[in-house]
Structures are given as C-alpha cells and as structure tokens.
N, C-alpha and C positions, 0 to 999 in steps of 0.2 A: 503494500500500500504506500509506503514511503516514496517509492520510485515514481508513482503516478502523480503525487502532489508536488514533488520537487522539480521534475523535468519541465513542466510548463513554466514554472517560475524562472528556471535557469534560461530556457529558450527566450522568454519575454525579455529578461535582462540583457541577453546577448543581442537580440534584435534592436532593443532600445538604444544600446551603446553604439551599434552600427549607425542607427538613424541620427543620433547626436553628432557623430563624427562626420557624417555626410552633410550636415547642415552648416558646417563651418566654412569660413573663407580662408584660403591658404595664402599666407604671406611667403613670398620668395624674394630673396635679396642676395647681394654679394658685398663683401668688404674688400676694399683695395687701398693701397698706399697712395698718397697724393702724387700728382704728376704721373699717374699711370705707371708706377714703378713695380706693380705686380699685385696679385691677389694675396690676401692675408689668411693664413691657415690658423685655426684655433682661436679666433676672436670670439669672446663671450658676448652674446646678445641677450640682454635681459629685457623682457617685454612687460610693461606695466599698463594696467587699465587706467586711462587718464582721469576718469571721473572718481574712481575709488582709491587710486594709488596702489592697488594690490598687484603683486607680481603674478602674472598669469602663465608665464613660460620663460624658460632659460634654455637657449640653444647655442651651439658652437658652429662656426664656419668650417667647411671641409677643406680639402687640399686645394680646391679651385676657388676658395673664398665664398662659397655658396652656403646659405642657411635657409631653413624652411620651418614654418610654424603654422599651426591651425589656430585661427582666431574666430571669435563669435561675430556674427554680422551686426551692423548698426552700432558700432562702438568706436571710440577713439583710443589709440594706444601710443605710449611713449616708449622709445627704444634707447637703451644705454649700452654702448658698445665699448668693450675694454680688451686690451691686449698689452702684454709687457712691452716696454720701450716705446709705447705710443700714448698720445694724449687721449683721454676719454672722449668719445664722440656721442652725440645725442641726435635723435631723429624722431619724427612722429609719423604715424600712418593712421588711416581711417578706413574702416570697412563700411562706412555709411554709403548707401546707394549700391552696394554690391550684393548680389544674390548668393545664397548658399551654393557652394561648389565652385564659385568663381575664384580666380587668383588675382592677387595684387602684387606689384613688384616695387622694390626699392633698392637703392645702391647707397653704400656708406663709404665715405672717404675718411681715412685716418691720417693723422700727421704725427711724425716722430717727435718724441719729447726733445726739448732743447738740450744741447750738450751730447746728444747721442749721435756719434759721428760715423762709426763704421761697424759693420756686422759681418762676420765671416763664419761659414760652416765648412769644415774640412771633412772629407769622407774618402774612404778607400775607393779605388777605381772599381767599377762594377761592369759586369758583362750584360746584365739585363737592363731594360728601360723602365723598371718599376719606379714609382715616385718615391722620393726620399723625404722622410719626416724630419725637416730641419728644425 
C-alpha cells in the first residue's frame, strides 16, 4: 500500500520541478579582459535579486569565459563579478518582457587591478591540444 501512495507524490514533485525549470529565463554571458585581451576563466558571478537583495545564484565562467544561469521572469537582477588580480565588476540584467524559455545575453568587461603588471604561466611542452587550466 505504501508504494501506491508515494509514487504519485514523487511523480507530481518531479513533474512540478521540471515545469518550474522550464518557466525560467536563461541568462548567458561571457567575461573578458579589457581591450579584448582574452576571455576570463573562473570568474565568480554572483546574481542578486535587485528588489530583495537576496543572492539567487552563484556561477563561474568556463574556459571560454562563458557563464549561464536560470532566472525567474519579470525580475531585475544585479551581477557582481570577481576574479583574482582584477577589479570587481558590476552589471545589471532584467528579465522583464521576456517569456519563459527565452534567453538573455550579457558581456562583462574586467580591468586588472593597479600595480598588476605581468602574469606568466609556465607549462611543460604537450603533444595534445587539450586546454590548459592556467
């Protein structure tokens, strides 16, 4: 008897979670160094709801500087972007006027901190073309 009562509840919860995820607006963006010096890997993007100030998500940029996050429609958000050796950057995005399932795009430019002159990464010679986590 326990199986018959819990299975519908689990199924309903699963379908409800899928429905909620499908109703969001996807934010896609990339982080790059000023003067187009390259994409920034591992930049921390903290997303706050502008009206409540509550943190709704924290994501990191990938090797190509790209980050993604699901946001609720009809809201305004503030972004705080942080990376070692760079000044903190801020941006704002809005999902107002976007329907669920749509995507919005942003790009974030970061500036090196003053006094930060030179950055070198040394690695052994490699045969393959796999990306290196510098």
